[in-house]
C-alpha angles and dihedrals in degrees: 000000000000091000091051091045093055102041106030093067090051092059090065100024112184102170141305098285095046091047093056095043090054095040092060092038090057093049099266122146137220093274138245093309090071096055143052123000094353094053093046092050093049091047091052092052096044096045090050092047092053092052099042094047096038093237109184100180137026134189120197126200105208105023092172117182097338098245092124091044090055088072095047130105104203126157094213127005139182117189121197127190138167090226119087089198093053092048091049091048092052093046089055095044094051099032093125095050110088090188093069129069133171139202144172117261089238089061095050111121104183101287114172137200141184088265133024117206133205113178121179092335110102097067089056093059098092097170118080093220094049091048094051094046091050093050092048091052093045095052094041089056094056118094093180116351143026119202118193129180111190146113105285107208140037093258092063118142131285116355121211128165090274095046130079123165119214141185091255099170091051092051093048092050091052100039102037111038091160088075129067127204117252095217097160091060092048093051093058094053103042114134117253093254111040091199094060121114091026096292101307116148145161122276113188126190136186127202109247 
């Protein structure tokens, strides 16, 4: 089912939103970035960031199937996704955890948190308008910090119909001058091989 969920929507690709709705509907998951070594590394970075910066609330745009979230230690969390199936899955998976809530992107009404998260989402936003609207929403939701995990230039790694690599750091610097990049924190947490996971990495920002 996972194989069908990943590849069947690509055969009749109709855009990033449609792809991910159908991927979860057909039994697909959030992908390799939400499991194994990649998930463990991201959890280490995020959990440390939450503690060191005394983050009390987080909002994530693109919570997916919740596998990455299962490794997180967040005081208060709101996960948002475009897929009804992903949201339903997360609500069931974390039903006994009162610190976690989930909603559809269509139901989002401007909620904010100390930190806004985007993990392995941006390089799946292949349309320029969708990408810009997503970034606007992400940064508007951050009271203090924005945490992004993505490829960071147009070279990126493999490119499929549902993948498009962008110069994310350049776009953030131009579009969101109210935020500054936390480069010192990034440098201490870089993975041993910077080329691993097809060039994806953390970009962390603080509101000035």
